[in-house]
PDB file of N, CA, C, O and CB in Angstrom:
ATOM      1  N   MET A   1      -9.397   3.900  19.841  1.00  0.00           N
ATOM      2  CA  MET A   1     -10.318   4.754  19.112  1.00  0.00           C
ATOM      3  C   MET A   1     -10.198   6.205  19.585  1.00  0.00           C
ATOM      4  O   MET A   1     -10.290   7.137  18.785  1.00  0.00           O
ATOM      5  CB  MET A   1     -11.757   4.252  19.280  1.00  0.00           C
ATOM      6  N   ALA A   2      -9.996   6.382  20.871  1.00  0.00           N
ATOM      7  CA  ALA A   2      -9.885   7.743  21.394  1.00  0.00           C
ATOM      8  C   ALA A   2      -8.636   8.426  20.854  1.00  0.00           C
ATOM      9  O   ALA A   2      -8.643   9.623  20.565  1.00  0.00           O
ATOM     10  CB  ALA A   2      -9.860   7.731  22.929  1.00  0.00           C
ATOM     11  N   LEU A   3      -7.563   7.649  20.722  1.00  0.00           N
ATOM     12  CA  LEU A   3      -6.328   8.214  20.174  1.00  0.00           C
ATOM     13  C   LEU A   3      -6.535   8.629  18.726  1.00  0.00           C
ATOM     14  O   LEU A   3      -6.054   9.678  18.298  1.00  0.00           O
ATOM     15  CB  LEU A   3      -5.171   7.202  20.280  1.00  0.00           C
ATOM     16  N   ARG A   4      -7.246   7.807  17.978  1.00  0.00           N
ATOM     17  CA  ARG A   4      -7.506   8.135  16.579  1.00  0.00           C
ATOM     18  C   ARG A   4      -8.341   9.411  16.468  1.00  0.00           C
ATOM     19  O   ARG A   4      -8.082  10.254  15.609  1.00  0.00           O
ATOM     20  CB  ARG A   4      -8.223   6.966  15.878  1.00  0.00           C
ATOM     21  N   LYS A   5      -9.331   9.549  17.329  1.00  0.00           N
ATOM     22  CA  LYS A   5     -10.150  10.759  17.302  1.00  0.00           C
ATOM     23  C   LYS A   5      -9.317  11.980  17.677  1.00  0.00           C
ATOM     24  O   LYS A   5      -9.491  13.060  17.112  1.00  0.00           O
ATOM     25  CB  LYS A   5     -11.350  10.621  18.254  1.00  0.00           C
ATOM     26  N   ARG A   6      -8.410  11.798  18.633  1.00  0.00           N
ATOM     27  CA  ARG A   6      -7.616  12.934  19.078  1.00  0.00           C
ATOM     28  C   ARG A   6      -6.598  13.358  18.017  1.00  0.00           C
ATOM     29  O   ARG A   6      -6.360  14.552  17.830  1.00  0.00           O
ATOM     30  CB  ARG A   6      -6.903  12.595  20.383  1.00  0.00           C
ATOM     31  N   LEU A   7      -5.996  12.386  17.322  1.00  0.00           N
ATOM     32  CA  LEU A   7      -4.971  12.722  16.339  1.00  0.00           C
ATOM     33  C   LEU A   7      -5.560  13.235  15.031  1.00  0.00           C
ATOM     34  O   LEU A   7      -5.034  14.174  14.434  1.00  0.00           O
ATOM     35  CB  LEU A   7      -4.108  11.515  16.066  1.00  0.00           C
ATOM     36  N   PHE A   8      -6.639  12.625  14.592  1.00  0.00           N
ATOM     37  CA  PHE A   8      -7.180  12.939  13.270  1.00  0.00           C
ATOM     38  C   PHE A   8      -8.623  13.406  13.410  1.00  0.00           C
ATOM     39  O   PHE A   8      -9.557  12.605  13.377  1.00  0.00           O
ATOM     40  CB  PHE A   8      -7.094  11.709  12.327  1.00  0.00           C
ATOM     41  N   TRP A   9      -8.782  14.671  13.563  1.00  0.00           N
ATOM     42  CA  TRP A   9     -10.130  15.199  13.630  1.00  0.00           C
ATOM     43  C   TRP A   9     -10.198  16.469  12.819  1.00  0.00           C
ATOM     44  O   TRP A   9      -9.228  17.224  12.736  1.00  0.00           O
ATOM     45  CB  TRP A   9     -10.560  15.452  15.085  1.00  0.00           C
ATOM     46  N   THR A  10     -11.333  16.696  12.229  1.00  0.00           N
ATOM     47  CA  THR A  10     -11.532  17.924  11.461  1.00  0.00           C
ATOM     48  C   THR A  10     -12.262  18.916  12.351  1.00  0.00           C
ATOM     49  O   THR A  10     -13.248  18.578  13.006  1.00  0.00           O
ATOM     50  CB  THR A  10     -12.331  17.655  10.136  1.00  0.00           C
ATOM     51  N   ALA A  11     -11.779  20.098  12.364  1.00  0.00           N
ATOM     52  CA  ALA A  11     -12.329  21.122  13.250  1.00  0.00           C
ATOM     53  C   ALA A  11     -13.395  21.934  12.534  1.00  0.00           C
ATOM     54  O   ALA A  11     -13.412  22.037  11.307  1.00  0.00           O
ATOM     55  CB  ALA A  11     -11.218  22.044  13.766  1.00  0.00           C
ATOM     56  N   LYS A  12     -14.277  22.505  13.332  1.00  0.00           N
ATOM     57  CA  LYS A  12     -15.248  23.447  12.788  1.00  0.00           C
ATOM     58  C   LYS A  12     -14.534  24.764  12.523  1.00  0.00           C
ATOM     59  O   LYS A  12     -13.349  24.909  12.825  1.00  0.00           O
ATOM     60  CB  LYS A  12     -16.457  23.647  13.760  1.00  0.00           C
ATOM     61  N   GLU A  13     -15.241  25.694  11.971  1.00  0.00           N
ATOM     62  CA  GLU A  13     -14.657  27.007  11.698  1.00  0.00           C
ATOM     63  C   GLU A  13     -14.158  27.628  13.005  1.00  0.00           C
ATOM     64  O   GLU A  13     -14.920  27.737  13.965  1.00  0.00           O
ATOM     65  CB  GLU A  13     -15.693  27.941  11.007  1.00  0.00           C
ATOM     66  N   PRO A  14     -12.911  28.027  13.049  1.00  0.00           N
ATOM     67  CA  PRO A  14     -12.381  28.603  14.294  1.00  0.00           C
ATOM     68  C   PRO A  14     -12.922  30.010  14.533  1.00  0.00           C
ATOM     69  O   PRO A  14     -13.292  30.733  13.608  1.00  0.00           O
ATOM     70  CB  PRO A  14     -10.848  28.634  14.256  1.00  0.00           C
ATOM     71  N   LEU A  15     -12.948  30.355  15.792  1.00  0.00           N
ATOM     72  CA  LEU A  15     -13.398  31.695  16.147  1.00  0.00           C
ATOM     73  C   LEU A  15     -12.322  32.728  15.855  1.00  0.00           C
ATOM     74  O   LEU A  15     -12.628  33.858  15.476  1.00  0.00           O
ATOM     75  CB  LEU A  15     -13.794  31.752  17.617  1.00  0.00           C
ATOM     76  N   LEU A  16     -11.076  32.346  16.030  1.00  0.00           N
ATOM     77  CA  LEU A  16      -9.969  33.253  15.768  1.00  0.00           C
ATOM     78  C   LEU A  16      -9.161  32.739  14.578  1.00  0.00           C
ATOM     79  O   LEU A  16      -8.870  31.545  14.510  1.00  0.00           O
ATOM     80  CB  LEU A  16      -9.069  33.402  17.021  1.00  0.00           C
ATOM     81  N   PRO A  17      -8.794  33.610  13.641  1.00  0.00           N
ATOM     82  CA  PRO A  17      -8.040  33.160  12.468  1.00  0.00           C
ATOM     83  C   PRO A  17      -6.664  32.599  12.806  1.00  0.00           C
ATOM     84  O   PRO A  17      -6.128  31.790  12.048  1.00  0.00           O
ATOM     85  CB  PRO A  17      -7.884  34.298  11.505  1.00  0.00           C
ATOM     86  N   CYS A  18      -6.086  33.010  13.924  1.00  0.00           N
ATOM     87  CA  CYS A  18      -4.747  32.538  14.271  1.00  0.00           C
ATOM     88  C   CYS A  18      -4.751  31.088  14.747  1.00  0.00           C
ATOM     89  O   CYS A  18      -3.680  30.505  14.911  1.00  0.00           O
ATOM     90  CB  CYS A  18      -4.145  33.426  15.343  1.00  0.00           C
ATOM     91  N   LYS A  19      -5.906  30.494  14.970  1.00  0.00           N
ATOM     92  CA  LYS A  19      -5.986  29.124  15.478  1.00  0.00           C
ATOM     93  C   LYS A  19      -6.058  28.085  14.362  1.00  0.00           C
ATOM     94  O   LYS A  19      -6.143  26.893  14.658  1.00  0.00           O
ATOM     95  CB  LYS A  19      -7.189  28.982  16.379  1.00  0.00           C
ATOM     96  N   THR A  20      -6.030  28.483  13.114  1.00  0.00           N
ATOM     97  CA  THR A  20      -6.233  27.519  12.035  1.00  0.00           C
ATOM     98  C   THR A  20      -5.019  26.631  11.804  1.00  0.00           C
ATOM     99  O   THR A  20      -5.164  25.533  11.266  1.00  0.00           O
ATOM    100  CB  THR A  20      -6.575  28.243  10.761  1.00  0.00           C
ATOM    101  N   TYR A  21      -3.838  27.069  12.190  1.00  0.00           N
ATOM    102  CA  TYR A  21      -2.635  26.280  11.886  1.00  0.00           C
ATOM    103  C   TYR A  21      -2.670  24.913  12.568  1.00  0.00           C
ATOM    104  O   TYR A  21      -2.212  23.933  11.980  1.00  0.00           O
ATOM    105  CB  TYR A  21      -1.378  27.042  12.319  1.00  0.00           C
ATOM    106  N   ALA A  22      -3.191  24.818  13.776  1.00  0.00           N
ATOM    107  CA  ALA A  22      -3.214  23.538  14.489  1.00  0.00           C
ATOM    108  C   ALA A  22      -4.134  22.544  13.794  1.00  0.00           C
ATOM    109  O   ALA A  22      -3.824  21.356  13.713  1.00  0.00           O
ATOM    110  CB  ALA A  22      -3.661  23.739  15.943  1.00  0.00           C
ATOM    111  N   PHE A  23      -5.259  23.028  13.298  1.00  0.00           N
ATOM    112  CA  PHE A  23      -6.192  22.128  12.623  1.00  0.00           C
ATOM    113  C   PHE A  23      -5.615  21.666  11.293  1.00  0.00           C
ATOM    114  O   PHE A  23      -5.790  20.510  10.910  1.00  0.00           O
ATOM    115  CB  PHE A  23      -7.549  22.816  12.406  1.00  0.00           C
ATOM    116  N   THR A  24      -4.942  22.542  10.601  1.00  0.00           N
ATOM    117  CA  THR A  24      -4.336  22.180   9.323  1.00  0.00           C
ATOM    118  C   THR A  24      -3.235  21.155   9.527  1.00  0.00           C
ATOM    119  O   THR A  24      -3.099  20.228   8.729  1.00  0.00           O
ATOM    120  CB  THR A  24      -3.782  23.421   8.616  1.00  0.00           C
ATOM    121  N   MET A  25      -2.453  21.306  10.574  1.00  0.00           N
ATOM    122  CA  MET A  25      -1.375  20.350  10.829  1.00  0.00           C
ATOM    123  C   MET A  25      -1.938  18.965  11.116  1.00  0.00           C
ATOM    124  O   MET A  25      -1.379  17.969  10.656  1.00  0.00           O
ATOM    125  CB  MET A  25      -0.504  20.820  12.005  1.00  0.00           C
ATOM    126  N   GLN A  26      -3.027  18.882  11.860  1.00  0.00           N
ATOM    127  CA  GLN A  26      -3.603  17.572  12.167  1.00  0.00           C
ATOM    128  C   GLN A  26      -4.217  16.947  10.925  1.00  0.00           C
ATOM    129  O   GLN A  26      -4.126  15.733  10.743  1.00  0.00           O
ATOM    130  CB  GLN A  26      -4.658  17.693  13.272  1.00  0.00           C
ATOM    131  N   ASN A  27      -4.835  17.740  10.073  1.00  0.00           N
ATOM    132  CA  ASN A  27      -5.385  17.203   8.836  1.00  0.00           C
ATOM    133  C   ASN A  27      -4.264  16.746   7.915  1.00  0.00           C
ATOM    134  O   ASN A  27      -4.411  15.733   7.232  1.00  0.00           O
ATOM    135  CB  ASN A  27      -6.262  18.249   8.135  1.00  0.00           C
ATOM    136  N   ASN A  28      -3.142  17.471   7.877  1.00  0.00           N
ATOM    137  CA  ASN A  28      -2.002  17.045   7.071  1.00  0.00           C
ATOM    138  C   ASN A  28      -1.427  15.734   7.595  1.00  0.00           C
ATOM    139  O   ASN A  28      -1.021  14.877   6.810  1.00  0.00           O
ATOM    140  CB  ASN A  28      -0.919  18.130   7.057  1.00  0.00           C
ATOM    141  N   ARG A  29      -1.391  15.576   8.889  1.00  0.00           N
ATOM    142  CA  ARG A  29      -0.874  14.334   9.467  1.00  0.00           C
ATOM    143  C   ARG A  29      -1.766  13.158   9.072  1.00  0.00           C
ATOM    144  O   ARG A  29      -1.274  12.067   8.785  1.00  0.00           O
ATOM    145  CB  ARG A  29      -0.780  14.445  11.008  1.00  0.00           C
ATOM    146  N   PHE A  30      -3.066  13.385   9.061  1.00  0.00           N
ATOM    147  CA  PHE A  30      -3.999  12.339   8.649  1.00  0.00           C
ATOM    148  C   PHE A  30      -3.783  11.980   7.181  1.00  0.00           C
ATOM    149  O   PHE A  30      -3.748  10.800   6.830  1.00  0.00           O
ATOM    150  CB  PHE A  30      -5.455  12.790   8.883  1.00  0.00           C
ATOM    151  N   CYS A  31      -3.639  12.987   6.322  1.00  0.00           N
ATOM    152  CA  CYS A  31      -3.397  12.730   4.898  1.00  0.00           C
ATOM    153  C   CYS A  31      -2.067  12.024   4.694  1.00  0.00           C
ATOM    154  O   CYS A  31      -1.977  11.107   3.877  1.00  0.00           O
ATOM    155  CB  CYS A  31      -3.424  14.040   4.100  1.00  0.00           C
ATOM    156  N   ASN A  32      -1.040  12.429   5.415  1.00  0.00           N
ATOM    157  CA  ASN A  32       0.262  11.770   5.291  1.00  0.00           C
ATOM    158  C   ASN A  32       0.188  10.308   5.717  1.00  0.00           C
ATOM    159  O   ASN A  32       0.829   9.449   5.112  1.00  0.00           O
ATOM    160  CB  ASN A  32       1.312  12.504   6.128  1.00  0.00           C
ATOM    161  N   THR A  33      -0.593  10.024   6.757  1.00  0.00           N
ATOM    162  CA  THR A  33      -0.757   8.642   7.195  1.00  0.00           C
ATOM    163  C   THR A  33      -1.470   7.821   6.138  1.00  0.00           C
ATOM    164  O   THR A  33      -1.080   6.686   5.864  1.00  0.00           O
ATOM    165  CB  THR A  33      -1.527   8.584   8.511  1.00  0.00           C
ATOM    166  N   LEU A  34      -2.506   8.383   5.544  1.00  0.00           N
ATOM    167  CA  LEU A  34      -3.226   7.662   4.491  1.00  0.00           C
ATOM    168  C   LEU A  34      -2.338   7.415   3.277  1.00  0.00           C
ATOM    169  O   LEU A  34      -2.366   6.327   2.702  1.00  0.00           O
ATOM    170  CB  LEU A  34      -4.473   8.443   4.071  1.00  0.00           C
ATOM    171  N   ILE A  35      -1.560   8.401   2.888  1.00  0.00           N
ATOM    172  CA  ILE A  35      -0.673   8.249   1.729  1.00  0.00           C
ATOM    173  C   ILE A  35       0.401   7.206   2.024  1.00  0.00           C
ATOM    174  O   ILE A  35       0.718   6.385   1.163  1.00  0.00           O
ATOM    175  CB  ILE A  35      -0.019   9.604   1.356  1.00  0.00           C
ATOM    176  N   ALA A  36       0.961   7.229   3.226  1.00  0.00           N
ATOM    177  CA  ALA A  36       1.989   6.244   3.584  1.00  0.00           C
ATOM    178  C   ALA A  36       1.413   4.836   3.570  1.00  0.00           C
ATOM    179  O   ALA A  36       2.072   3.903   3.109  1.00  0.00           O
ATOM    180  CB  ALA A  36       2.584   6.558   4.969  1.00  0.00           C
ATOM    181  N   ARG A  37       0.198   4.672   4.065  1.00  0.00           N
ATOM    182  CA  ARG A  37      -0.436   3.351   4.052  1.00  0.00           C
ATOM    183  C   ARG A  37      -0.692   2.894   2.621  1.00  0.00           C
ATOM    184  O   ARG A  37      -0.469   1.729   2.294  1.00  0.00           O
ATOM    185  CB  ARG A  37      -1.756   3.374   4.847  1.00  0.00           C
ATOM    186  N   TRP A  38      -1.156   3.795   1.771  1.00  0.00           N
ATOM    187  CA  TRP A  38      -1.416   3.443   0.368  1.00  0.00           C
ATOM    188  C   TRP A  38      -0.123   3.051  -0.338  1.00  0.00           C
ATOM    189  O   TRP A  38      -0.103   2.079  -1.092  1.00  0.00           O
ATOM    190  CB  TRP A  38      -2.088   4.620  -0.371  1.00  0.00           C
ATOM    191  N   LEU A  39       0.952   3.793  -0.104  1.00  0.00           N
ATOM    192  CA  LEU A  39       2.228   3.462  -0.733  1.00  0.00           C
ATOM    193  C   LEU A  39       2.771   2.131  -0.225  1.00  0.00           C
ATOM    194  O   LEU A  39       3.332   1.354  -0.998  1.00  0.00           O
ATOM    195  CB  LEU A  39       3.246   4.571  -0.479  1.00  0.00           C
ATOM    196  N   ARG A  40       2.611   1.866   1.051  1.00  0.00           N
ATOM    197  CA  ARG A  40       3.079   0.599   1.608  1.00  0.00           C
ATOM    198  C   ARG A  40       2.317  -0.565   0.994  1.00  0.00           C
ATOM    199  O   ARG A  40       2.915  -1.588   0.658  1.00  0.00           O
ATOM    200  CB  ARG A  40       2.924   0.589   3.137  1.00  0.00           C
ATOM    201  N   ASN A  41       1.001  -0.422   0.843  1.00  0.00           N
ATOM    202  CA  ASN A  41       0.202  -1.486   0.238  1.00  0.00           C
ATOM    203  C   ASN A  41       0.537  -1.665  -1.233  1.00  0.00           C
ATOM    204  O   ASN A  41       0.599  -2.797  -1.713  1.00  0.00           O
ATOM    205  CB  ASN A  41      -1.281  -1.190   0.399  1.00  0.00           C
ATOM    206  N   SER A  42       0.754  -0.575  -1.956  1.00  0.00           N
ATOM    207  CA  SER A  42       1.069  -0.711  -3.380  1.00  0.00           C
ATOM    208  C   SER A  42       2.452  -1.315  -3.566  1.00  0.00           C
ATOM    209  O   SER A  42       2.680  -2.040  -4.534  1.00  0.00           O
ATOM    210  CB  SER A  42       0.985   0.653  -4.088  1.00  0.00           C
ATOM    211  N   TYR A  43       3.382  -1.029  -2.655  1.00  0.00           N
ATOM    212  CA  TYR A  43       4.710  -1.637  -2.745  1.00  0.00           C
ATOM    213  C   TYR A  43       4.621  -3.142  -2.516  1.00  0.00           C
ATOM    214  O   TYR A  43       5.301  -3.916  -3.190  1.00  0.00           O
ATOM    215  CB  TYR A  43       5.671  -0.996  -1.723  1.00  0.00           C
ATOM    216  N   ALA A  44       3.785  -3.557  -1.566  1.00  0.00           N
ATOM    217  CA  ALA A  44       3.623  -4.992  -1.316  1.00  0.00           C
ATOM    218  C   ALA A  44       3.040  -5.685  -2.535  1.00  0.00           C
ATOM    219  O   ALA A  44       3.491  -6.769  -2.904  1.00  0.00           O
ATOM    220  CB  ALA A  44       2.725  -5.231  -0.092  1.00  0.00           C
ATOM    221  N   CYS A  45       2.042  -5.072  -3.167  1.00  0.00           N
ATOM    222  CA  CYS A  45       1.460  -5.662  -4.378  1.00  0.00           C
ATOM    223  C   CYS A  45       2.492  -5.736  -5.486  1.00  0.00           C
ATOM    224  O   CYS A  45       2.579  -6.744  -6.189  1.00  0.00           O
ATOM    225  CB  CYS A  45       0.243  -4.853  -4.846  1.00  0.00           C
ATOM    226  N   GLU A  46       3.270  -4.687  -5.649  1.00  0.00           N
ATOM    227  CA  GLU A  46       4.291  -4.673  -6.696  1.00  0.00           C
ATOM    228  C   GLU A  46       5.348  -5.741  -6.434  1.00  0.00           C
ATOM    229  O   GLU A  46       5.832  -6.376  -7.370  1.00  0.00           O
ATOM    230  CB  GLU A  46       4.949  -3.286  -6.787  1.00  0.00           C
ATOM    231  N   LYS A  47       5.705  -5.941  -5.176  1.00  0.00           N
ATOM    232  CA  LYS A  47       6.700  -6.950  -4.820  1.00  0.00           C
ATOM    233  C   LYS A  47       6.192  -8.348  -5.170  1.00  0.00           C
ATOM    234  O   LYS A  47       6.938  -9.155  -5.725  1.00  0.00           O
ATOM    235  CB  LYS A  47       7.045  -6.865  -3.320  1.00  0.00           C
ATOM    236  N   TYR A  48       4.927  -8.642  -4.850  1.00  0.00           N
ATOM    237  CA  TYR A  48       4.386  -9.963  -5.138  1.00  0.00           C
ATOM    238  C   TYR A  48       4.169 -10.168  -6.627  1.00  0.00           C
ATOM    239  O   TYR A  48       4.347 -11.279  -7.125  1.00  0.00           O
ATOM    240  CB  TYR A  48       3.084 -10.171  -4.393  1.00  0.00           C
ATOM    241  N   LEU A  49       3.790  -9.126  -7.345  1.00  0.00           N
ATOM    242  CA  LEU A  49       3.652  -9.257  -8.794  1.00  0.00           C
ATOM    243  C   LEU A  49       5.002  -9.517  -9.441  1.00  0.00           C
ATOM    244  O   LEU A  49       5.096 -10.291 -10.393  1.00  0.00           O
ATOM    245  CB  LEU A  49       3.014  -7.998  -9.392  1.00  0.00           C
ATOM    246  N   HIS A  50       6.042  -8.883  -8.935  1.00  0.00           N
ATOM    247  CA  HIS A  50       7.377  -9.113  -9.472  1.00  0.00           C
ATOM    248  C   HIS A  50       7.804 -10.560  -9.211  1.00  0.00           C
ATOM    249  O   HIS A  50       8.384 -11.202 -10.086  1.00  0.00           O
ATOM    250  CB  HIS A  50       8.391  -8.125  -8.849  1.00  0.00           C
ATOM    251  N   LEU A  51       7.520 -11.069  -8.020  1.00  0.00           N
ATOM    252  CA  LEU A  51       7.834 -12.454  -7.693  1.00  0.00           C
ATOM    253  C   LEU A  51       7.045 -13.403  -8.582  1.00  0.00           C
ATOM    254  O   LEU A  51       7.588 -14.399  -9.059  1.00  0.00           O
ATOM    255  CB  LEU A  51       7.541 -12.740  -6.215  1.00  0.00           C
ATOM    256  N   TYR A  52       5.769 -13.107  -8.809  1.00  0.00           N
ATOM    257  CA  TYR A  52       4.940 -13.923  -9.695  1.00  0.00           C
ATOM    258  C   TYR A  52       5.530 -13.941 -11.095  1.00  0.00           C
ATOM    259  O   TYR A  52       5.585 -14.991 -11.736  1.00  0.00           O
ATOM    260  CB  TYR A  52       3.494 -13.396  -9.730  1.00  0.00           C
ATOM    261  N   HIS A  53       5.965 -12.800 -11.563  1.00  0.00           N
ATOM    262  CA  HIS A  53       6.551 -12.709 -12.902  1.00  0.00           C
ATOM    263  C   HIS A  53       7.821 -13.549 -12.989  1.00  0.00           C
ATOM    264  O   HIS A  53       8.045 -14.230 -13.990  1.00  0.00           O
ATOM    265  CB  HIS A  53       6.857 -11.241 -13.262  1.00  0.00           C
ATOM    266  N   LEU A  54       8.641 -13.508 -11.964  1.00  0.00           N
ATOM    267  CA  LEU A  54       9.886 -14.278 -11.987  1.00  0.00           C
ATOM    268  C   LEU A  54       9.635 -15.781 -11.955  1.00  0.00           C
ATOM    269  O   LEU A  54      10.332 -16.541 -12.627  1.00  0.00           O
ATOM    270  CB  LEU A  54      10.763 -13.883 -10.815  1.00  0.00           C
ATOM    271  N   LEU A  55       8.641 -16.212 -11.177  1.00  0.00           N
ATOM    272  CA  LEU A  55       8.432 -17.645 -10.994  1.00  0.00           C
ATOM    273  C   LEU A  55       7.579 -18.285 -12.081  1.00  0.00           C
ATOM    274  O   LEU A  55       7.880 -19.394 -12.523  1.00  0.00           O
ATOM    275  CB  LEU A  55       7.798 -17.888  -9.669  1.00  0.00           C
ATOM    276  N   PHE A  56       6.521 -17.608 -12.520  1.00  0.00           N
ATOM    277  CA  PHE A  56       5.547 -18.271 -13.369  1.00  0.00           C
ATOM    278  C   PHE A  56       5.598 -17.853 -14.827  1.00  0.00           C
ATOM    279  O   PHE A  56       5.381 -18.693 -15.702  1.00  0.00           O
ATOM    280  CB  PHE A  56       4.197 -18.021 -12.846  1.00  0.00           C
ATOM    281  N   VAL A  57       5.867 -16.626 -15.117  1.00  0.00           N
ATOM    282  CA  VAL A  57       5.842 -16.168 -16.502  1.00  0.00           C
ATOM    283  C   VAL A  57       7.004 -16.760 -17.280  1.00  0.00           C
ATOM    284  O   VAL A  57       6.844 -17.092 -18.455  1.00  0.00           O
ATOM    285  CB  VAL A  57       5.884 -14.638 -16.566  1.00  0.00           C
ATOM    286  N   GLN A  58       8.147 -16.899 -16.672  1.00  0.00           N
ATOM    287  CA  GLN A  58       9.289 -17.474 -17.377  1.00  0.00           C
ATOM    288  C   GLN A  58       9.068 -18.956 -17.656  1.00  0.00           C
ATOM    289  O   GLN A  58       9.562 -19.465 -18.662  1.00  0.00           O
ATOM    290  CB  GLN A  58      10.573 -17.277 -16.567  1.00  0.00           C
ATOM    291  N   LYS A  59       8.339 -19.663 -16.793  1.00  0.00           N
ATOM    292  CA  LYS A  59       8.039 -21.070 -17.045  1.00  0.00           C
ATOM    293  C   LYS A  59       7.097 -21.225 -18.228  1.00  0.00           C
ATOM    294  O   LYS A  59       7.233 -22.171 -19.003  1.00  0.00           O
ATOM    295  CB  LYS A  59       7.432 -21.717 -15.803  1.00  0.00           C
ATOM    296  N   VAL A  60       6.149 -20.319 -18.379  1.00  0.00           N
ATOM    297  CA  VAL A  60       5.220 -20.386 -19.502  1.00  0.00           C
ATOM    298  C   VAL A  60       5.963 -20.122 -20.796  1.00  0.00           C
ATOM    299  O   VAL A  60       5.675 -20.761 -21.808  1.00  0.00           O
ATOM    300  CB  VAL A  60       4.068 -19.379 -19.326  1.00  0.00           C
ATOM    301  N   GLY A  61       6.906 -19.201 -20.792  1.00  0.00           N
ATOM    302  CA  GLY A  61       7.670 -18.886 -21.992  1.00  0.00           C
ATOM    303  C   GLY A  61       8.554 -20.034 -22.429  1.00  0.00           C
ATOM    304  O   GLY A  61       8.794 -20.197 -23.625  1.00  0.00           O
ATOM    305  N   SER A  62       9.038 -20.825 -21.510  1.00  0.00           N
ATOM    306  CA  SER A  62       9.892 -21.960 -21.856  1.00  0.00           C
ATOM    307  C   SER A  62       9.198 -23.249 -21.427  1.00  0.00           C
ATOM    308  O   SER A  62       9.775 -24.056 -20.699  1.00  0.00           O
ATOM    309  CB  SER A  62      11.297 -21.836 -21.184  1.00  0.00           C
ATOM    310  N   HIS A  63       7.968 -23.439 -21.876  1.00  0.00           N
ATOM    311  CA  HIS A  63       7.137 -24.565 -21.471  1.00  0.00           C
ATOM    312  C   HIS A  63       7.737 -25.890 -21.933  1.00  0.00           C
ATOM    313  O   HIS A  63       7.643 -26.885 -21.215  1.00  0.00           O
ATOM    314  CB  HIS A  63       5.725 -24.407 -22.027  1.00  0.00           C
ATOM    315  N   HIS A  64       8.346 -25.923 -23.101  1.00  0.00           N
ATOM    316  CA  HIS A  64       8.872 -27.174 -23.629  1.00  0.00           C
ATOM    317  C   HIS A  64      10.029 -27.713 -22.788  1.00  0.00           C
ATOM    318  O   HIS A  64      10.269 -28.921 -22.787  1.00  0.00           O
ATOM    319  CB  HIS A  64       9.324 -26.979 -25.062  1.00  0.00           C
ATOM    320  N   GLN A  65      10.739 -26.862 -22.087  1.00  0.00           N
ATOM    321  CA  GLN A  65      11.834 -27.323 -21.236  1.00  0.00           C
ATOM    322  C   GLN A  65      11.307 -28.033 -19.994  1.00  0.00           C
ATOM    323  O   GLN A  65      11.929 -28.980 -19.513  1.00  0.00           O
ATOM    324  CB  GLN A  65      12.722 -26.147 -20.829  1.00  0.00           C
ATOM    325  N   PHE A  66      10.173 -27.586 -19.476  1.00  0.00           N
ATOM    326  CA  PHE A  66       9.641 -28.140 -18.246  1.00  0.00           C
ATOM    327  C   PHE A  66       8.640 -29.258 -18.490  1.00  0.00           C
ATOM    328  O   PHE A  66       8.219 -29.912 -17.536  1.00  0.00           O
ATOM    329  CB  PHE A  66       9.000 -27.057 -17.438  1.00  0.00           C
ATOM    330  N   SER A  67       8.244 -29.500 -19.739  1.00  0.00           N
ATOM    331  CA  SER A  67       7.241 -30.522 -19.995  1.00  0.00           C
ATOM    332  C   SER A  67       7.767 -31.911 -19.659  1.00  0.00           C
ATOM    333  O   SER A  67       6.984 -32.771 -19.257  1.00  0.00           O
ATOM    334  CB  SER A  67       6.793 -30.469 -21.448  1.00  0.00           C
ATOM    335  N   THR A  68       9.056 -32.159 -19.809  1.00  0.00           N
ATOM    336  CA  THR A  68       9.613 -33.462 -19.457  1.00  0.00           C
ATOM    337  C   THR A  68       9.648 -33.661 -17.953  1.00  0.00           C
ATOM    338  O   THR A  68       9.613 -34.798 -17.482  1.00  0.00           O
ATOM    339  CB  THR A  68      11.012 -33.614 -20.034  1.00  0.00           C
ATOM    340  N   LEU A  69       9.715 -32.586 -17.194  1.00  0.00           N
ATOM    341  CA  LEU A  69       9.723 -32.709 -15.740  1.00  0.00           C
ATOM    342  C   LEU A  69       8.339 -33.028 -15.194  1.00  0.00           C
ATOM    343  O   LEU A  69       8.216 -33.615 -14.119  1.00  0.00           O
ATOM    344  CB  LEU A  69      10.245 -31.432 -15.108  1.00  0.00           C
ATOM    345  N   LEU A  70       7.301 -32.646 -15.924  1.00  0.00           N
ATOM    346  CA  LEU A  70       5.946 -32.849 -15.441  1.00  0.00           C
ATOM    347  C   LEU A  70       5.409 -34.231 -15.786  1.00  0.00           C
ATOM    348  O   LEU A  70       4.448 -34.669 -15.155  1.00  0.00           O
ATOM    349  CB  LEU A  70       5.037 -31.793 -16.007  1.00  0.00           C
ATOM    350  N   THR A  71       5.977 -34.936 -16.750  1.00  0.00           N
ATOM    351  CA  THR A  71       5.496 -36.262 -17.120  1.00  0.00           C
ATOM    352  C   THR A  71       6.060 -37.292 -16.151  1.00  0.00           C
ATOM    353  O   THR A  71       7.202 -37.162 -15.710  1.00  0.00           O
ATOM    354  CB  THR A  71       5.888 -36.609 -18.579  1.00  0.00           C
ATOM    355  N   PRO A  72       5.280 -38.308 -15.815  1.00  0.00           N
ATOM    356  CA  PRO A  72       5.777 -39.331 -14.886  1.00  0.00           C
ATOM    357  C   PRO A  72       6.928 -40.116 -15.495  1.00  0.00           C
ATOM    358  O   PRO A  72       6.951 -40.356 -16.703  1.00  0.00           O
ATOM    359  CB  PRO A  72       4.648 -40.287 -14.489  1.00  0.00           C
ATOM    360  N   MET A  73       7.860 -40.507 -14.682  1.00  0.00           N
ATOM    361  CA  MET A  73       9.054 -41.196 -15.152  1.00  0.00           C
ATOM    362  C   MET A  73       8.891 -42.714 -15.128  1.00  0.00           C
ATOM    363  O   MET A  73       9.805 -43.415 -15.563  1.00  0.00           O
ATOM    364  CB  MET A  73      10.246 -40.795 -14.311  1.00  0.00           C
ATOM    365  N   PHE A  74       7.780 -43.253 -14.645  1.00  0.00           N
ATOM    366  CA  PHE A  74       7.624 -44.711 -14.572  1.00  0.00           C
ATOM    367  C   PHE A  74       6.587 -45.227 -15.521  1.00  0.00           C
ATOM    368  O   PHE A  74       6.344 -46.433 -15.573  1.00  0.00           O
ATOM    369  CB  PHE A  74       7.268 -45.130 -13.185  1.00  0.00           C
TER     370      PHE A  74
END
């Protein structure tokens, strides 16, 4: 938790205008981390949806081919 506070913190108004660059860089790092996490999560969802489409949607489209496999053979 201490590391998180140290890396990603929003600063109050600085006393000197030349000190603003450090605060902006830390806020940008926080935003970049959030964006990277969001993209990673959306990629995982897209990957699983693509797998779902490959496995299940094609079976529904060709249901008559698989209906003989689902009926008992005895």
